[in-house]
All heavy atoms as a GROMACS GRO file, in nm:
protein
  538
    1MET      N    1   8.673  10.582   9.021
    1MET     CA    2   8.679  10.448   9.056
    1MET      C    3   8.802  10.381   9.008
    1MET      O    4   8.850  10.422   8.904
    1MET     CB    5   8.557  10.370   8.978
    1MET     CG    6   8.562  10.230   8.993
    1MET     SD    7   8.415  10.139   8.917
    1MET     CE    8   8.343  10.240   8.802
    2PHE      N    9   8.866  10.305   9.107
    2PHE     CA   10   8.998  10.245   9.075
    2PHE      C   11   8.985  10.093   9.099
    2PHE      O   12   8.941  10.048   9.194
    2PHE     CB   13   9.094  10.296   9.182
    2PHE     CG   14   9.108  10.450   9.185
    2PHE    CD1   15   9.030  10.517   9.282
    2PHE    CD2   16   9.183  10.523   9.107
    2PHE    CE1   17   9.039  10.659   9.290
    2PHE    CE2   18   9.198  10.669   9.115
    2PHE     CZ   19   9.124  10.727   9.216
    3ASN      N   20   9.037  10.024   8.995
    3ASN     CA   21   9.053   9.882   9.015
    3ASN      C   22   8.944   9.803   9.080
    3ASN      O   23   8.952   9.745   9.192
    3ASN     CB   24   9.181   9.841   9.092
    3ASN     CG   25   9.309   9.846   9.004
    3ASN    OD1   26   9.295   9.835   8.893
    3ASN    ND2   27   9.420   9.848   9.075
    4PRO      N   28   8.819   9.797   9.026
    4PRO     CA   29   8.716   9.730   9.088
    4PRO      C   30   8.733   9.574   9.088
    4PRO      O   31   8.794   9.518   8.994
    4PRO     CB   32   8.589   9.771   9.016
    4PRO     CG   33   8.644   9.792   8.869
    4PRO     CD   34   8.776   9.847   8.901
    5GLY      N   35   8.679   9.504   9.195
    5GLY     CA   36   8.677   9.358   9.190
    5GLY      C   37   8.535   9.332   9.133
    5GLY      O   38   8.435   9.391   9.186
    6ALA      N   39   8.521   9.234   9.056
    6ALA     CA   40   8.391   9.198   8.999
    6ALA      C   41   8.354   9.054   9.013
    6ALA      O   42   8.431   8.968   9.008
    6ALA     CB   43   8.376   9.245   8.849
    7THR      N   44   8.228   9.033   9.043
    7THR     CA   45   8.177   8.890   9.045
    7THR      C   46   8.028   8.896   8.999
    7THR      O   47   7.961   8.987   8.998
    7THR     CB   48   8.182   8.840   9.188
    7THR    OG1   49   8.156   8.694   9.188
    7THR    CG2   50   8.088   8.906   9.283
    8LEU      N   51   7.984   8.766   8.949
    8LEU     CA   52   7.855   8.754   8.903
    8LEU      C   53   7.782   8.690   9.016
    8LEU      O   54   7.819   8.577   9.062
    8LEU     CB   55   7.851   8.669   8.778
    8LEU     CG   56   7.710   8.647   8.711
    8LEU    CD1   57   7.655   8.784   8.671
    8LEU    CD2   58   7.736   8.566   8.585
    9LEU      N   59   7.672   8.740   9.064
    9LEU     CA   60   7.595   8.683   9.181
    9LEU      C   61   7.498   8.587   9.125
    9LEU      O   62   7.458   8.590   9.007
    9LEU     CB   63   7.517   8.795   9.242
    9LEU     CG   64   7.601   8.917   9.309
    9LEU    CD1   65   7.510   9.022   9.359
    9LEU    CD2   66   7.692   8.856   9.420
   10PRO      N   67   7.453   8.494   9.215
   10PRO     CA   68   7.353   8.377   9.172
   10PRO      C   69   7.230   8.438   9.110
   10PRO      O   70   7.161   8.380   9.034
   10PRO     CB   71   7.330   8.318   9.304
   10PRO     CG   72   7.451   8.332   9.395
   10PRO     CD   73   7.495   8.461   9.348
   11SER      N   74   7.195   8.570   9.153
   11SER     CA   75   7.072   8.628   9.100
   11SER      C   76   7.092   8.672   8.945
   11SER      O   77   7.000   8.723   8.880
   11SER     CB   78   7.040   8.751   9.177
   11SER     OG   79   7.142   8.849   9.173
   12GLY      N   80   7.224   8.671   8.902
   12GLY     CA   81   7.254   8.716   8.767
   12GLY      C   82   7.298   8.860   8.767
   12GLY      O   83   7.342   8.906   8.673
   13GLU      N   84   7.286   8.940   8.884
   13GLU     CA   85   7.348   9.067   8.892
   13GLU      C   86   7.504   9.059   8.890
   13GLU      O   87   7.552   8.965   8.938
   13GLU     CB   88   7.312   9.130   9.022
   13GLU     CG   89   7.176   9.179   9.034
   13GLU     CD   90   7.158   9.247   9.177
   13GLU    OE1   91   7.170   9.181   9.271
   13GLU    OE2   92   7.121   9.369   9.168
   14THR      N   93   7.553   9.168   8.834
   14THR     CA   94   7.703   9.184   8.846
   14THR      C   95   7.729   9.279   8.965
   14THR      O   96   7.662   9.385   8.986
   14THR     CB   97   7.759   9.250   8.726
   14THR    OG1   98   7.730   9.175   8.608
   14THR    CG2   99   7.909   9.290   8.747
   15LEU      N  100   7.826   9.240   9.054
   15LEU     CA  101   7.856   9.319   9.177
   15LEU      C  102   7.989   9.366   9.162
   15LEU      O  103   8.083   9.289   9.127
   15LEU     CB  104   7.845   9.229   9.301
   15LEU     CG  105   7.908   9.283   9.426
   15LEU    CD1  106   7.820   9.402   9.475
   15LEU    CD2  107   7.913   9.186   9.539
   16LEU      N  108   8.015   9.490   9.164
   16LEU     CA  109   8.153   9.552   9.172
   16LEU      C  110   8.182   9.600   9.311
   16LEU      O  111   8.094   9.659   9.378
   16LEU     CB  112   8.162   9.676   9.076
   16LEU     CG  113   8.156   9.660   8.937
   16LEU    CD1  114   8.168   9.788   8.863
   16LEU    CD2  115   8.264   9.558   8.880
   17LEU      N  116   8.301   9.579   9.366
   17LEU     CA  117   8.356   9.636   9.487
   17LEU      C  118   8.454   9.731   9.434
   17LEU      O  119   8.563   9.703   9.390
   17LEU     CB  120   8.413   9.527   9.576
   17LEU     CG  121   8.430   9.573   9.721
   17LEU    CD1  122   8.306   9.633   9.786
   17LEU    CD2  123   8.492   9.465   9.799
   18VAL      N  124   8.419   9.870   9.444
   18VAL     CA  125   8.497   9.960   9.388
   18VAL      C  126   8.567  10.049   9.493
   18VAL      O  127   8.524  10.068   9.600
   18VAL     CB  128   8.414  10.060   9.293
   18VAL    CG1  129   8.357   9.985   9.171
   18VAL    CG2  130   8.311  10.138   9.372
   19ARG      N  131   8.687  10.085   9.464
   19ARG     CA  132   8.759  10.186   9.548
   19ARG      C  133   8.718  10.324   9.510
   19ARG      O  134   8.740  10.360   9.386
   19ARG     CB  135   8.917  10.170   9.528
   19ARG     CG  136   8.989  10.252   9.627
   19ARG     CD  137   9.135  10.235   9.602
   19ARG     NE  138   9.190  10.371   9.606
   19ARG     CZ  139   9.293  10.402   9.530
   19ARG    NH1  140   9.366  10.308   9.454
   19ARG    NH2  141   9.346  10.520   9.529
   20VAL      N  142   8.670  10.405   9.603
   20VAL     CA  143   8.635  10.529   9.576
   20VAL      C  144   8.707  10.628   9.665
   20VAL      O  145   8.736  10.600   9.788
   20VAL     CB  146   8.474  10.551   9.610
   20VAL    CG1  147   8.426  10.690   9.591
   20VAL    CG2  148   8.399  10.455   9.536
   21GLU      N  149   8.757  10.742   9.608
   21GLU     CA  150   8.822  10.838   9.691
   21GLU      C  151   8.739  10.965   9.724
   21GLU      O  152   8.675  11.017   9.632
   21GLU     CB  153   8.948  10.881   9.607
   21GLU     CG  154   9.045  10.965   9.698
   21GLU     CD  155   9.164  11.004   9.621
   21GLU    OE1  156   9.258  10.910   9.597
   21GLU    OE2  157   9.181  11.116   9.564
   22ASP      N  158   8.721  10.991   9.854
   22ASP     CA  159   8.639  11.102   9.889
   22ASP      C  160   8.703  11.231   9.875
   22ASP      O  161   8.824  11.233   9.830
   22ASP     CB  162   8.580  11.081  10.026
   22ASP     CG  163   8.685  11.085  10.150
   22ASP    OD1  164   8.792  11.153  10.114
   22ASP    OD2  165   8.663  11.043  10.250
   23ARG      N  166   8.646  11.334   9.896
   23ARG     CA  167   8.705  11.468   9.881
   23ARG      C  168   8.820  11.500   9.969
   23ARG      O  169   8.897  11.594   9.940
   23ARG     CB  170   8.590  11.570   9.894
   23ARG     CG  171   8.499  11.563   9.786
   23ARG     CD  172   8.392  11.672   9.789
   23ARG     NE  173   8.297  11.642   9.684
   23ARG     CZ  174   8.199  11.716   9.644
   23ARG    NH1  175   8.181  11.828   9.718
   23ARG    NH2  176   8.119  11.680   9.553
   24ARG      N  177   8.843  11.427  10.064
   24ARG     CA  178   8.957  11.436  10.169
   24ARG      C  179   9.078  11.363  10.113
   24ARG      O  180   9.189  11.374  10.156
   24ARG     CB  181   8.927  11.386  10.303
   24ARG     CG  182   8.804  11.449  10.371
   24ARG     CD  183   8.771  11.392  10.495
   24ARG     NE  184   8.722  11.257  10.466
   24ARG     CZ  185   8.710  11.155  10.546
   24ARG    NH1  186   8.738  11.174  10.666
   24ARG    NH2  187   8.652  11.038  10.504
   25GLY      N  188   9.053  11.285  10.001
   25GLY     CA  189   9.168  11.192   9.952
   25GLY      C  190   9.169  11.065  10.008
   25GLY      O  191   9.273  10.988   9.993
   26ILE      N  192   9.073  11.023  10.096
   26ILE     CA  193   9.066  10.894  10.166
   26ILE      C  194   8.987  10.788  10.089
   26ILE      O  195   8.881  10.824  10.051
   26ILE     CB  196   9.025  10.914  10.308
   26ILE    CG1  197   9.110  11.009  10.387
   26ILE    CG2  198   9.019  10.782  10.382
   26ILE    CD1  199   9.072  11.045  10.518
   27SER      N  200   9.046  10.682  10.063
   27SER     CA  201   8.978  10.577   9.989
   27SER      C  202   8.896  10.475  10.070
   27SER      O  203   8.929  10.455  10.182
   27SER     CB  204   9.076  10.495   9.917
   27SER     OG  205   9.154  10.564   9.824
   28HIS      N  206   8.780  10.428  10.014
   28HIS     CA  207   8.696  10.330  10.088
   28HIS      C  208   8.642  10.241   9.978
   28HIS      O  209   8.653  10.278   9.860
   28HIS     CB  210   8.584  10.393  10.165
   28HIS     CG  211   8.486  10.483  10.084
   28HIS    ND1  212   8.508  10.619  10.066
   28HIS    CD2  213   8.372  10.445  10.022
   28HIS    CE1  214   8.413  10.658   9.992
   28HIS    NE2  215   8.326  10.553   9.964
   29LEU      N  216   8.592  10.125  10.013
   29LEU     CA  217   8.531  10.035   9.916
   29LEU      C  218   8.377  10.038   9.923
   29LEU      O  219   8.330  10.043  10.038
   29LEU     CB  220   8.579   9.892   9.953
   29LEU     CG  221   8.729   9.872   9.946
   29LEU    CD1  222   8.766   9.723   9.969
   29LEU    CD2  223   8.790   9.914   9.809
   30THR      N  224   8.314  10.058   9.815
   30THR     CA  225   8.169  10.061   9.815
   30THR      C  226   8.120   9.972   9.703
   30THR      O  227   8.192   9.947   9.597
   30THR     CB  228   8.132  10.211   9.772
   30THR    OG1  229   8.180  10.296   9.870
   30THR    CG2  230   7.988  10.224   9.752
   31ALA      N  231   8.007   9.896   9.729
   31ALA     CA  232   7.944   9.811   9.638
   31ALA      C  233   7.853   9.883   9.536
   31ALA      O  234   7.792   9.976   9.569
   31ALA     CB  235   7.858   9.713   9.716
   32ALA      N  236   7.865   9.832   9.409
   32ALA     CA  237   7.778   9.866   9.306
   32ALA      C  238   7.725   9.757   9.229
   32ALA      O  239   7.792   9.646   9.212
   32ALA     CB  240   7.852   9.968   9.201
   33ARG      N  241   7.598   9.765   9.191
   33ARG     CA  242   7.537   9.648   9.132
   33ARG      C  243   7.461   9.679   9.006
   33ARG      O  244   7.411   9.793   8.986
   33ARG     CB  245   7.432   9.592   9.224
   33ARG     CG  246   7.494   9.530   9.349
   33ARG     CD  247   7.372   9.495   9.453
   33ARG     NE  248   7.424   9.444   9.572
   33ARG     CZ  249   7.475   9.523   9.680
   33ARG    NH1  250   7.489   9.654   9.659
   33ARG    NH2  251   7.531   9.478   9.787
   34SER      N  252   7.456   9.591   8.908
   34SER     CA  253   7.386   9.612   8.780
   34SER      C  254   7.327   9.480   8.736
   34SER      O  255   7.392   9.378   8.742
   34SER     CB  256   7.488   9.660   8.678
   34SER     OG  257   7.434   9.656   8.545
   35LEU      N  258   7.210   9.493   8.672
   35LEU     CA  259   7.134   9.368   8.627
   35LEU      C  260   7.206   9.313   8.516
   35LEU      O  261   7.217   9.198   8.489
   35LEU     CB  262   6.995   9.395   8.603
   35LEU     CG  263   6.909   9.428   8.723
   35LEU    CD1  264   6.757   9.463   8.688
   35LEU    CD2  265   6.908   9.304   8.812
   36ASP      N  266   7.257   9.402   8.422
   36ASP     CA  267   7.331   9.344   8.309
   36ASP      C  268   7.479   9.370   8.303
   36ASP      O  269   7.541   9.330   8.212
   36ASP     CB  270   7.261   9.415   8.171
   36ASP     CG  271   7.281   9.571   8.163
   36ASP    OD1  272   7.352   9.620   8.245
   36ASP    OD2  273   7.215   9.621   8.080
   37GLY      N  274   7.538   9.428   8.399
   37GLY     CA  275   7.677   9.452   8.409
   37GLY      C  276   7.730   9.563   8.332
   37GLY      O  277   7.848   9.586   8.315
   38ILE      N  278   7.628   9.636   8.258
   38ILE     CA  279   7.681   9.746   8.174
   38ILE      C  280   7.606   9.880   8.210
   38ILE      O  281   7.659   9.983   8.224
   38ILE     CB  282   7.636   9.714   8.032
   38ILE    CG1  283   7.719   9.583   7.988
   38ILE    CG2  284   7.678   9.825   7.936
   38ILE    CD1  285   7.684   9.526   7.858
   39THR      N  286   7.480   9.873   8.239
   39THR     CA  287   7.397   9.992   8.263
   39THR      C  288   7.322   9.988   8.396
   39THR      O  289   7.322   9.887   8.459
   39THR     CB  290   7.284  10.006   8.154
   39THR    OG1  291   7.200   9.890   8.153
   39THR    CG2  292   7.348  10.012   8.011
   40ASN      N  293   7.268  10.108   8.430
   40ASN     CA  294   7.186  10.121   8.545
   40ASN      C  295   7.256  10.077   8.679
   40ASN      O  296   7.190   9.997   8.756
   40ASN     CB  297   7.050  10.056   8.526
   40ASN     CG  298   6.977  10.119   8.409
   40ASN    OD1  299   6.974  10.243   8.386
   40ASN    ND2  300   6.917  10.022   8.322
   41TRP      N  301   7.370  10.122   8.695
   41TRP     CA  302   7.441  10.077   8.817
   41TRP      C  303   7.373  10.149   8.940
   41TRP      O  304   7.336  10.268   8.942
   41TRP     CB  305   7.589  10.121   8.812
   41TRP     CG  306   7.667  10.036   8.722
   41TRP    CD1  307   7.691  10.061   8.586
   41TRP    CD2  308   7.719   9.920   8.753
   41TRP    NE1  309   7.759   9.962   8.533
   41TRP    CE2  310   7.787   9.860   8.626
   41TRP    CE3  311   7.733   9.830   8.858
   41TRP    CZ2  312   7.847   9.745   8.614
   41TRP    CZ3  313   7.797   9.713   8.848
   41TRP    CH2  314   7.862   9.666   8.740
   42GLN      N  315   7.355  10.061   9.044
   42GLN     CA  316   7.297  10.108   9.173
   42GLN      C  317   7.418  10.109   9.274
   42GLN      O  318   7.472  10.001   9.308
   42GLN     CB  319   7.191  10.018   9.220
   42GLN     CG  320   7.071  10.008   9.142
   42GLN     CD  321   7.010  10.141   9.112
   42GLN    OE1  322   6.977  10.216   9.205
   42GLN    NE2  323   6.977  10.178   8.988
   43ILE      N  324   7.458  10.231   9.325
   43ILE     CA  325   7.571  10.231   9.405
   43ILE      C  326   7.530  10.264   9.548
   43ILE      O  327   7.441  10.340   9.577
   43ILE     CB  328   7.664  10.361   9.356
   43ILE    CG1  329   7.697  10.336   9.216
   43ILE    CG2  330   7.786  10.361   9.451
   43ILE    CD1  331   7.772  10.447   9.144
   44ASP      N  332   7.580  10.179   9.644
   44ASP     CA  333   7.541  10.187   9.781
   44ASP      C  334   7.571  10.333   9.833
   44ASP      O  335   7.669  10.395   9.802
   44ASP     CB  336   7.610  10.086   9.865
   44ASP     CG  337   7.560   9.954   9.851
   44ASP    OD1  338   7.468   9.929   9.771
   44ASP    OD2  339   7.623   9.864   9.910
   45ALA      N  340   7.474  10.381   9.909
   45ALA     CA  341   7.491  10.526   9.971
   45ALA      C  342   7.598  10.534  10.074
   45ALA      O  343   7.666  10.634  10.082
   45ALA     CB  344   7.353  10.568  10.034
   46GLN      N  345   7.637  10.421  10.131
   46GLN     CA  346   7.737  10.421  10.236
   46GLN      C  347   7.844  10.328  10.207
   46GLN      O  348   7.821  10.227  10.131
   46GLN     CB  349   7.677  10.378  10.371
   46GLN     CG  350   7.577  10.463  10.431
   46GLN     CD  351   7.628  10.606  10.454
   46GLN    OE1  352   7.731  10.616  10.512
   46GLN    NE2  353   7.553  10.704  10.424
   47PRO      N  354   7.968  10.346  10.234
   47PRO     CA  355   8.078  10.262  10.204
   47PRO      C  356   8.059  10.125  10.265
   47PRO      O  357   8.000  10.100  10.377
   47PRO     CB  358   8.204  10.325  10.275
   47PRO     CG  359   8.169  10.467  10.285
   47PRO     CD  360   8.017  10.470  10.304
   48THR      N  361   8.107  10.020  10.202
   48THR     CA  362   8.094   9.878  10.245
   48THR      C  363   8.210   9.855  10.341
   48THR      O  364   8.189   9.792  10.442
   48THR     CB  365   8.115   9.780  10.118
   48THR    OG1  366   8.016   9.816  10.027
   48THR    CG2  367   8.091   9.640  10.172
   49LEU      N  368   8.331   9.914  10.308
   49LEU     CA  369   8.431   9.908  10.406
   49LEU      C  370   8.524  10.022  10.399
   49LEU      O  371   8.562  10.078  10.311
   49LEU     CB  372   8.531   9.784  10.346
   49LEU     CG  373   8.662   9.758  10.423
   49LEU    CD1  374   8.623   9.706  10.572
   49LEU    CD2  375   8.742   9.647  10.358
   50SER      N  376   8.522  10.091  10.532
   50SER     CA  377   8.595  10.222  10.545
   50SER      C  378   8.710  10.189  10.630
   50SER      O  379   8.719  10.099  10.717
   50SER     CB  380   8.505  10.313  10.620
   50SER     OG  381   8.406  10.353  10.545
   51PRO      N  382   8.811  10.264  10.615
   51PRO     CA  383   8.945  10.244  10.690
   51PRO      C  384   8.931  10.294  10.836
   51PRO      O  385   8.867  10.393  10.860
   51PRO     CB  386   9.041  10.335  10.622
   51PRO     CG  387   8.960  10.451  10.566
   51PRO     CD  388   8.833  10.383  10.523
   52PRO      N  389   8.986  10.217  10.930
   52PRO     CA  390   8.982  10.256  11.072
   52PRO      C  391   9.133  10.287  11.119
   52PRO      O  392   9.209  10.209  11.171
   52PRO     CB  393   8.939  10.127  11.147
   52PRO     CG  394   8.983  10.010  11.071
   52PRO     CD  395   8.990  10.069  10.920
   53PRO      N  396   9.192  10.405  11.066
   53PRO     CA  397   9.333  10.436  11.083
   53PRO      C  398   9.373  10.444  11.235
   53PRO      O  399   9.482  10.422  11.275
   53PRO     CB  400   9.351  10.574  11.022
   53PRO     CG  401   9.215  10.632  11.008
   53PRO     CD  402   9.126  10.511  11.003
   54GLU      N  403   9.277  10.460  11.324
   54GLU     CA  404   9.308  10.462  11.466
   54GLU      C  405   9.352  10.319  11.507
   54GLU      O  406   9.427  10.301  11.604
   54GLU     CB  407   9.196  10.525  11.562
   54GLU     CG  408   9.062  10.468  11.540
   54GLU     CD  409   8.988  10.499  11.409
   54GLU    OE1  410   9.018  10.605  11.355
   54GLU    OE2  411   8.902  10.423  11.370
   55GLN      N  412   9.299  10.206  11.446
   55GLN     CA  413   9.336  10.073  11.477
   55GLN      C  414   9.446  10.027  11.381
   55GLN      O  415   9.529   9.949  11.433
   55GLN     CB  416   9.214   9.988  11.451
   55GLN     CG  417   9.102   9.997  11.564
   55GLN     CD  418   8.980   9.914  11.530
   55GLN    OE1  419   8.920   9.934  11.432
   55GLN    NE2  420   8.959   9.823  11.625
   56TYR      N  421   9.446  10.071  11.258
   56TYR     CA  422   9.544  10.026  11.158
   56TYR      C  423   9.608  10.160  11.094
   56TYR      O  424   9.560  10.201  10.997
   56TYR     CB  425   9.481   9.940  11.055
   56TYR     CG  426   9.406   9.815  11.109
   56TYR    CD1  427   9.273   9.815  11.130
   56TYR    CD2  428   9.481   9.705  11.145
   56TYR    CE1  429   9.206   9.702  11.189
   56TYR    CE2  430   9.423   9.597  11.202
   56TYR     CZ  431   9.292   9.602  11.221
   56TYR     OH  432   9.222   9.482  11.283
   57PRO      N  433   9.716  10.208  11.146
   57PRO     CA  434   9.780  10.324  11.091
   57PRO      C  435   9.815  10.319  10.943
   57PRO      O  436   9.822  10.416  10.892
   57PRO     CB  437   9.901  10.347  11.184
   57PRO     CG  438   9.888  10.241  11.299
   57PRO     CD  439   9.789  10.147  11.257
   58GLU      N  440   9.837  10.198  10.905
   58GLU     CA  441   9.873  10.181  10.752
   58GLU      C  442   9.757  10.220  10.666
   58GLU      O  443   9.774  10.240  10.542
   58GLU     CB  444   9.923  10.043  10.730
   58GLU     CG  445   9.818   9.931  10.750
   58GLU     CD  446   9.803   9.866  10.885
   58GLU    OE1  447   9.861   9.925  10.975
   58GLU    OE2  448   9.742   9.778  10.905
   59GLU      N  449   9.638  10.234  10.728
   59GLU     CA  450   9.517  10.265  10.636
   59GLU      C  451   9.487  10.426  10.662
   59GLU      O  452   9.374  10.460  10.641
   59GLU     CB  453   9.400  10.189  10.681
   59GLU     CG  454   9.417  10.038  10.640
   59GLU     CD  455   9.304   9.948  10.664
   59GLU    OE1  456   9.203   9.999  10.727
   59GLU    OE2  457   9.310   9.834  10.624
   60LEU      N  458   9.587  10.499  10.696
   60LEU     CA  459   9.564  10.642  10.717
   60LEU      C  460   9.501  10.710  10.590
   60LEU      O  461   9.419  10.796  10.606
   60LEU     CB  462   9.708  10.715  10.746
   60LEU     CG  463   9.696  10.860  10.768
   60LEU    CD1  464   9.615  10.897  10.883
   60LEU    CD2  465   9.833  10.910  10.784
   61TRP      N  466   9.530  10.664  10.470
   61TRP     CA  467   9.486  10.714  10.345
   61TRP      C  468   9.373  10.637  10.288
   61TRP      O  469   9.315  10.667  10.174
   61TRP     CB  470   9.597  10.750  10.244
   61TRP     CG  471   9.686  10.854  10.294
   61TRP    CD1  472   9.811  10.839  10.338
   61TRP    CD2  473   9.650  10.993  10.304
   61TRP    NE1  474   9.856  10.960  10.394
   61TRP    CE2  475   9.771  11.063  10.374
   61TRP    CE3  476   9.542  11.075  10.278
   61TRP    CZ2  477   9.778  11.201  10.394
   61TRP    CZ3  478   9.542  11.205  10.309
   61TRP    CH2  479   9.665  11.275  10.368
   62GLY      N  480   9.332  10.534  10.354
   62GLY     CA  481   9.225  10.449  10.314
   62GLY      C  482   9.255  10.309  10.280
   62GLY      O  483   9.358  10.248  10.295
   63VAL      N  484   9.156  10.243  10.229
   63VAL     CA  485   9.151  10.105  10.187
   63VAL      C  486   9.181  10.112  10.026
   63VAL      O  487   9.117  10.176   9.956
   63VAL     CB  488   9.020  10.045  10.217
   63VAL    CG1  489   9.028   9.896  10.165
   63VAL    CG2  490   8.976  10.048  10.348
   64GLU      N  491   9.272  10.030   9.994
   64GLU     CA  492   9.325  10.044   9.852
   64GLU      C  493   9.300   9.930   9.756
   64GLU      O  494   9.284   9.952   9.635
   64GLU     CB  495   9.483  10.055   9.856
   64GLU     CG  496   9.537  10.165   9.935
   64GLU     CD  497   9.498  10.298   9.871
   64GLU    OE1  498   9.509  10.312   9.752
   64GLU    OE2  499   9.459  10.384   9.954
   65ASP      N  500   9.262   9.809   9.802
   65ASP     CA  501   9.255   9.692   9.707
   65ASP      C  502   9.125   9.625   9.712
   65ASP      O  503   9.072   9.578   9.816
   65ASP     CB  504   9.360   9.600   9.736
   65ASP     CG  505   9.388   9.502   9.628
   65ASP    OD1  506   9.304   9.487   9.535
   65ASP    OD2  507   9.489   9.444   9.620
   66ALA      N  508   9.046   9.621   9.604
   66ALA     CA  509   8.913   9.574   9.597
   66ALA      C  510   8.897   9.433   9.539
   66ALA      O  511   8.789   9.395   9.497
   66ALA     CB  512   8.822   9.676   9.510
   67ARG      N  513   9.012   9.361   9.536
   67ARG     CA  514   8.993   9.220   9.483
   67ARG      C  515   8.905   9.147   9.557
   67ARG      O  516   8.885   9.152   9.673
   67ARG     CB  517   9.133   9.163   9.472
   67ARG     CG  518   9.220   9.216   9.373
   67ARG     CD  519   9.354   9.145   9.385
   67ARG     NE  520   9.454   9.249   9.381
   67ARG     CZ  521   9.579   9.222   9.388
   67ARG    NH1  522   9.628   9.105   9.395
   67ARG    NH2  523   9.667   9.323   9.376
   68ILE      N  524   8.819   9.068   9.482
   68ILE     CA  525   8.722   8.976   9.546
   68ILE      C  526   8.775   8.837   9.521
   68ILE      O  527   8.816   8.799   9.420
   68ILE     CB  528   8.581   8.978   9.470
   68ILE    CG1  529   8.520   9.123   9.505
   68ILE    CG2  530   8.491   8.879   9.535
   68ILE    CD1  531   8.382   9.146   9.427
   69VAL      N  532   8.786   8.761   9.636
   69VAL     CA  533   8.833   8.626   9.626
   69VAL      C  534   8.729   8.530   9.668
   69VAL      O  535   8.657   8.543   9.750
   69VAL     CB  536   8.960   8.600   9.726
   69VAL    CG1  537   9.002   8.465   9.733
   69VAL    CG2  538   9.061   8.707   9.697
   0.00000   0.00000   0.00000
């Protein structure tokens, strides 16, 4: 996990948007949630945001920045 963006949801859950690198070396962003922000993280099975390098060649190696605004 690299440089996650974090926010507290209205439900009280902590949401991380984390950059994950797959075995090919390509990065994507995936959501992870925890009720207390420390333990029992639930990580989505599928990426939240995957790179489309055929549309955006600059994303050949993936999505890099998980900041939440």
